VEXLUMTI-957331 format. One line per 10 residues: number of its first residue (from 0); their letters; for each residue x negated, y negated, z of C-alpha. Coordinates in Angstrom, 1 decimal. Example, Ala and Ser with C-alpha at 12.3 -4.5 7.8 and 13.67 -1.06 7.14 Angstrom:
! residues 2
0 = as = -12.3:4.5:7.8 | -13.7:1.1:7.1 $
***
This chain:
! residues 390
0 = xxxxxxxxxx = -52.5:25.0:-210.0 | -54.6:23.2:-212.7 | -55.4:20.4:-210.3 | -56.4:22.9:-207.6 | -58.7:24.8:-209.9 | -60.4:21.6:-211.2 | -60.9:20.3:-207.6 | -63.1:23.3:-206.9 | -64.8:23.2:-210.3 | -63.4:26.5:-211.4 $
10 = xxxxxxxxxx = -63.4:27.1:-215.2 | -60.4:28.8:-216.7 | -58.6:29.7:-220.0 | -55.1:31.1:-220.7 | -54.5:34.8:-221.5 | -51.5:36.0:-223.5 | -49.5:39.2:-223.0 | -51.6:41.1:-225.5 | -54.8:40.5:-223.5 | -56.1:37.8:-225.9 $
20 = xxxxxxxxxx = -58.0:34.8:-224.5 | -57.0:31.4:-226.0 | -59.8:28.8:-226.3 | -58.4:25.4:-225.1 | -61.4:23.5:-223.9 | -65.2:23.4:-223.9 | -66.0:23.8:-220.2 | -65.2:27.5:-220.0 | -67.4:28.5:-222.9 | -70.2:26.0:-222.1 $
30 = xxxxxxxxxx = -70.4:27.5:-218.7 | -70.8:31.0:-220.2 | -73.5:29.7:-222.6 | -71.6:31.1:-225.7 | -70.0:29.3:-228.6 | -66.3:28.5:-228.3 | -64.3:30.9:-230.6 | -62.2:29.5:-233.4 | -59.1:31.4:-232.2 | -57.7:34.0:-229.8 $
40 = xxxxxxxxxx = -60.2:36.7:-228.9 | -59.7:39.9:-226.9 | -60.8:39.5:-223.3 | -63.0:42.6:-223.4 | -65.0:41.0:-226.3 | -66.0:38.1:-224.0 | -66.3:40.1:-220.7 | -67.7:43.6:-221.5 | -67.7:44.1:-217.7 | -64.0:44.9:-217.7 $
50 = xxxxxxxxxx = -64.3:47.8:-220.2 | -62.5:50.8:-218.6 | -60.3:48.5:-216.5 | -58.2:47.0:-219.2 | -55.1:48.8:-218.0 | -55.2:46.9:-214.7 | -55.2:43.6:-216.6 | -52.4:44.7:-219.0 | -50.3:45.7:-215.9 | -50.6:42.2:-214.5 $
60 = xxxxxxxxxx = -49.6:40.7:-217.9 | -46.6:43.1:-218.2 | -45.3:42.8:-214.6 | -46.2:39.1:-214.1 | -47.6:40.0:-210.6 | -50.9:41.1:-209.0 | -54.4:39.9:-209.4 | -57.6:41.3:-211.0 | -60.9:40.2:-209.4 | -64.4:41.2:-210.4 $
70 = xxxxxxxxxx = -66.9:39.6:-208.0 | -70.6:38.9:-208.6 | -70.7:39.3:-212.4 | -74.3:38.7:-213.5 | -75.4:37.3:-216.9 | -78.7:36.2:-218.3 | -78.4:32.4:-218.6 | -80.8:32.2:-221.5 | -83.6:29.7:-222.4 | -85.6:30.6:-219.3 $
80 = xxxxxxxxxx = -82.7:29.5:-217.0 | -82.7:32.7:-215.0 | -79.4:34.6:-214.2 | -75.9:33.3:-213.9 | -73.5:34.8:-211.3 | -69.7:34.2:-211.2 | -66.5:35.8:-209.9 | -64.0:36.7:-212.6 | -60.3:36.4:-211.8 | -57.2:37.2:-213.8 $
90 = xxxxxxxxxx = -53.8:36.3:-212.3 | -50.3:35.6:-213.6 | -48.9:32.1:-213.9 | -45.1:31.7:-213.9 | -43.4:29.1:-216.1 | -46.4:28.8:-218.5 | -46.6:29.4:-222.2 | -49.2:32.1:-221.5 | -48.9:35.0:-219.2 | -52.0:34.6:-217.1 $
100 = xxxxxxxxxx = -55.1:32.6:-216.4 | -58.7:33.8:-216.5 | -60.8:31.9:-214.0 | -64.6:31.8:-213.4 | -65.9:30.7:-210.0 | -69.6:29.9:-210.0 | -71.5:32.0:-207.4 | -75.0:31.3:-208.7 | -76.1:29.0:-205.8 | -74.9:31.4:-203.1 $
110 = xxxxxxxxxx = -76.5:34.4:-204.9 | -79.8:32.5:-205.3 | -79.8:31.6:-201.7 | -79.1:35.2:-200.7 | -81.8:36.4:-203.1 | -84.4:34.1:-201.5 | -83.5:35.2:-198.0 | -83.7:38.9:-199.0 | -87.0:38.3:-200.7 | -88.4:36.7:-197.6 $
120 = xxxxxxxxxx = -87.1:39.5:-195.4 | -88.8:42.0:-197.8 | -92.1:40.1:-197.4 | -91.7:40.3:-193.6 | -90.9:44.0:-193.8 | -94.1:44.7:-195.9 | -96.2:42.7:-193.5 | -94.7:44.7:-190.6 | -95.4:48.0:-192.3 | -99.0:47.0:-192.9 $
130 = xxxxxxxxxx = -99.3:46.0:-189.3 | -97.9:49.3:-188.1 | -100.3:51.2:-190.4 | -103.2:49.3:-189.0 | -102.0:50.0:-185.4 | -101.8:53.8:-186.2 | -105.3:53.7:-187.6 | -106.6:51.8:-184.5 | -104.9:54.4:-182.1 | -106.5:57.3:-184.1 $
140 = xxxxxxxxxx = -109.9:55.6:-184.0 | -109.6:55.0:-180.2 | -108.8:58.7:-179.6 | -111.8:59.8:-181.7 | -114.0:57.2:-179.9 | -113.0:58.5:-176.5 | -113.9:62.1:-177.4 | -117.2:61.1:-179.0 | -118.0:58.9:-176.0 | -117.5:61.7:-173.5 $
150 = xxxxxxxxxx = -119.6:64.1:-175.5 | -122.5:61.7:-176.0 | -122.5:60.6:-172.4 | -122.9:64.2:-171.3 | -125.8:64.9:-173.7 | -127.8:61.7:-173.5 | -127.5:58.7:-171.2 | -129.5:56.6:-173.6 | -126.5:56.6:-175.9 | -124.6:54.4:-173.4 $
160 = xxxxxxxxxx = -125.8:51.3:-175.2 | -124.4:52.6:-178.4 | -121.0:53.3:-176.7 | -121.0:49.7:-175.4 | -121.4:48.4:-178.9 | -118.5:50.6:-180.1 | -116.3:49.3:-177.3 | -117.0:45.8:-178.3 | -116.1:46.5:-181.8 | -112.9:48.2:-180.6 $
170 = xxxxxxxxxx = -112.1:45.0:-178.6 | -112.5:42.9:-181.7 | -110.1:45.2:-183.6 | -107.5:44.9:-180.9 | -107.9:41.1:-181.0 | -107.3:41.1:-184.7 | -104.2:43.3:-184.2 | -102.9:40.8:-181.7 | -103.6:38.0:-184.1 | -101.7:39.8:-186.9 $
180 = xxxxxxxxxx = -98.8:40.3:-184.5 | -98.7:36.6:-183.7 | -98.9:35.8:-187.5 | -95.9:38.0:-188.1 | -93.9:36.3:-185.3 | -94.9:32.8:-186.6 | -93.9:33.8:-190.2 | -90.4:34.8:-188.9 | -90.1:31.5:-186.9 | -91.1:29.7:-190.1 $
190 = xxxxxxxxxx = -88.2:31.4:-191.9 | -85.9:30.3:-189.1 | -87.1:26.7:-189.4 | -86.6:26.6:-193.2 | -83.2:28.2:-193.1 | -82.1:25.8:-190.3 | -83.3:22.7:-192.2 | -81.7:24.0:-195.4 | -78.3:24.3:-193.7 | -78.6:21.0:-191.7 $
200 = xxxxxxxxxx = -79.5:18.9:-194.7 | -76.1:19.8:-196.3 | -74.1:17.4:-194.1 | -76.5:15.3:-191.9 | -79.6:13.2:-192.8 | -82.3:14.8:-190.6 | -83.2:17.9:-188.7 | -82.8:16.1:-185.3 | -79.3:17.5:-184.8 | -80.2:21.2:-184.8 $
210 = xxxxxxxxxx = -83.4:20.4:-182.8 | -81.2:18.7:-180.1 | -78.8:21.6:-180.2 | -81.7:24.0:-179.5 | -83.1:21.9:-176.7 | -79.6:21.3:-175.2 | -78.9:25.1:-175.2 | -82.2:25.7:-173.3 | -81.2:23.1:-170.7 | -77.7:24.4:-170.1 $
220 = xxxxxxxxxx = -79.0:28.0:-170.3 | -81.5:27.4:-167.5 | -78.8:26.1:-165.2 | -76.6:29.1:-166.2 | -79.4:31.5:-165.0 | -81.0:32.6:-168.3 | -84.5:33.8:-168.0 | -87.5:32.0:-169.6 | -87.8:34.7:-172.2 | -84.1:34.5:-173.0 $
230 = xxxxxxxxxx = -84.2:30.7:-173.2 | -87.1:30.9:-175.6 | -85.2:33.3:-177.9 | -82.1:31.2:-177.5 | -83.8:28.0:-178.7 | -84.9:29.5:-182.0 | -81.7:31.5:-182.6 | -79.5:28.5:-182.0 | -81.2:26.5:-184.8 | -79.3:28.8:-187.2 $
240 = xxxxxxxxxx = -75.8:28.3:-185.8 | -74.6:26.5:-188.9 | -76.7:28.3:-191.6 | -73.5:29.6:-193.2 | -72.8:26.0:-194.4 | -75.2:26.8:-197.2 | -72.2:28.6:-198.8 | -69.6:25.8:-198.3 | -69.1:23.5:-201.4 | -70.2:19.9:-201.0 $
250 = xxxxxxxxxx = -66.7:18.7:-201.9 | -65.5:20.2:-198.7 | -68.5:19.8:-196.4 | -68.9:16.1:-197.2 | -65.3:15.2:-197.6 | -64.5:12.0:-195.7 | -60.8:12.6:-195.3 | -58.7:15.4:-193.8 | -59.2:18.9:-195.2 | -56.3:20.7:-196.8 $
260 = xxxxxxxxxx = -55.3:24.1:-195.4 | -57.3:25.9:-198.1 | -60.3:23.7:-197.6 | -60.2:24.3:-193.9 | -60.1:28.1:-194.5 | -63.2:27.8:-196.6 | -64.9:25.6:-194.1 | -64.2:28.1:-191.3 | -65.8:30.8:-193.4 | -69.3:29.3:-192.7 $
270 = xxxxxxxxxx = -69.3:31.4:-189.5 | -68.9:34.8:-191.3 | -71.2:33.7:-194.1 | -73.9:32.8:-191.6 | -73.5:36.2:-189.9 | -73.8:37.9:-193.3 | -77.0:36.1:-194.1 | -78.6:37.0:-190.8 | -77.4:40.6:-190.8 | -80.2:42.0:-192.9 $
280 = xxxxxxxxxx = -83.0:42.0:-190.3 | -83.3:44.0:-187.1 | -85.6:41.4:-185.5 | -84.1:40.5:-182.1 | -84.1:36.8:-182.9 | -82.1:37.3:-186.1 | -79.6:39.6:-184.2 | -79.1:36.9:-181.6 | -78.8:34.2:-184.3 | -76.2:36.3:-186.1 $
290 = xxxxxxxxxx = -74.0:36.4:-182.9 | -74.3:32.7:-182.3 | -73.5:31.8:-186.0 | -70.5:34.1:-185.9 | -69.0:33.1:-182.5 | -70.0:29.5:-181.8 | -66.5:28.3:-182.8 | -64.6:30.8:-180.5 | -62.7:29.2:-177.7 | -62.3:30.2:-174.1 $
300 = xxxxxxxxxx = -58.5:30.4:-174.5 | -58.7:32.7:-177.5 | -57.6:30.1:-180.1 | -60.9:29.8:-181.9 | -62.3:31.5:-184.9 | -63.2:33.8:-186.7 | -62.2:36.6:-184.3 | -60.1:34.8:-181.7 | -62.2:36.2:-178.8 | -61.2:35.2:-175.3 $
310 = xxxxxxxxxx = -63.2:34.2:-172.1 | -66.3:36.3:-171.4 | -65.7:38.5:-174.5 | -67.5:35.6:-176.3 | -71.3:36.1:-176.0 | -72.7:33.7:-173.4 | -75.1:32.1:-175.7 | -72.3:31.4:-178.2 | -70.4:29.8:-175.4 | -73.3:27.6:-174.5 $
320 = xxxxxxxxxx = -74.0:26.6:-178.1 | -70.3:25.7:-178.6 | -70.6:23.0:-175.8 | -73.9:21.7:-177.1 | -72.7:21.6:-180.7 | -69.4:19.8:-180.0 | -71.0:17.2:-177.7 | -73.7:16.3:-180.2 | -71.2:16.2:-183.0 | -69.0:13.8:-181.0 $
330 = xxxxxxxxxx = -71.9:11.5:-180.3 | -73.0:11.5:-184.0 | -71.6:9.9:-187.1 | -70.1:12.2:-189.7 | -68.5:11.6:-193.1 | -65.0:12.1:-191.5 | -65.6:10.1:-188.2 | -67.6:7.4:-186.5 | -69.8:8.2:-183.5 | -68.1:8.3:-180.1 $
340 = xxxxxxxxxx = -69.7:6.7:-177.0 | -71.1:8.7:-174.1 | -68.1:8.2:-171.8 | -65.6:9.3:-174.3 | -67.7:12.3:-175.4 | -68.3:13.5:-171.9 | -64.6:13.1:-171.0 | -63.6:15.3:-173.9 | -66.0:18.1:-172.7 | -64.5:17.8:-169.2 $
350 = xxxxxxxxxx = -60.9:17.9:-170.6 | -61.6:21.1:-172.6 | -63.0:23.0:-169.6 | -61.0:26.2:-169.4 | -59.4:25.5:-172.8 | -62.2:25.5:-175.4 | -65.1:25.9:-173.0 | -66.2:28.2:-170.2 | -65.6:26.2:-167.0 | -68.8:27.4:-165.3 $
360 = xxxxxxxxxx = -70.9:26.4:-168.3 | -69.2:23.0:-168.4 | -70.5:22.5:-164.9 | -74.0:23.5:-166.0 | -73.7:21.0:-168.9 | -72.9:18.1:-166.6 | -75.9:19.0:-164.4 | -78.3:18.3:-167.3 | -76.2:15.7:-169.2 | -78.8:13.0:-168.6 $
370 = xxxxxxxxxx = -81.6:15.1:-170.1 | -79.4:16.0:-173.1 | -78.6:12.3:-173.7 | -82.3:11.5:-173.4 | -82.9:13.9:-176.4 | -81.2:11.4:-178.7 | -84.0:8.9:-177.9 | -86.7:11.4:-178.6 | -86.8:12.0:-182.5 | -88.7:15.2:-183.0 $
380 = xxxxxxxxxx = -88.9:17.7:-185.9 | -88.0:21.4:-185.6 | -91.4:22.2:-186.9 | -92.7:21.8:-183.3 | -90.6:24.8:-182.3 | -91.0:24.0:-178.6 | -88.1:25.3:-176.5 | -88.9:23.7:-173.2 | -88.6:20.1:-172.0 | -91.5:18.7:-170.1 $
***
């Protein structure tokens, strides 16, 4: 147990049957930014957040079973260091001198990432509200202008020149509204680009991988019959297929060897973490990106994750992204493998047709394989945000 907790950088101290915490090391207290006590101290004196729930902890100590978990505890880090977030766990340990362990798992990076995403979403929402207000003002002004124009035209033809001036001004206002609408779209695409680059830099050196995935999805999607509008949305949404890796520890994400069962469980959770990050905005691109992030590891035969969907129950864009992602990963070097050659990679995709992948989409993939391979010789950045080849 001790080695497992250390491996994931989780700080812990023993707790006796009376509910007193026993200081044994420096790391636990240094993490909390408080001096290490000279002797045993009541747990509630260190974590005032458990006040009112002491009976739950005492029951664990008395029965030697169960677990107490308090997620997302927030503390001021002090000295201008912002806030500290951690999960507090109390669980019994059999065969030990003390009855239980108190463990702290650092959640500060994940909470900070989520805070930044929420802050950006709030900025987009405020901009959208401002745009909607200006649109309402413009519509109201147009209605008044029409009424005034009819009245003036009936009374005096000489006022036609004045009406023409007003119409020109109205056209300028409409142009500004269209510009603001485009600015709103571009700001959201910029959020997508930054989120995609943040997730990709966790386990590969450049943003070329996600750019190739986006372009590959467009190529396969065109052969699969997706419209130009759908392919454009698909390109941008697919860039975020692995955004949930932001929440996976480096010790797991960059591990060169085989993952343990627990490490693999955490690695697979990047699909649901990605969906949670993208579930806060009703923008159609973010909704599509959420589905792709959640389902791009589902398999045609139902043995994928996280929901074990089968066949066409898996969204078509998730099925396409799965093929593009696996092929590019096979052709690329990773901490746990060397790059495969083209023949071996293509043979794997063919072998998994009807097993991991939709057979019809595998056929579409091989129709554009040469174009997909050509992408690896065209280093481009995702800042271009261009979905089409040409």
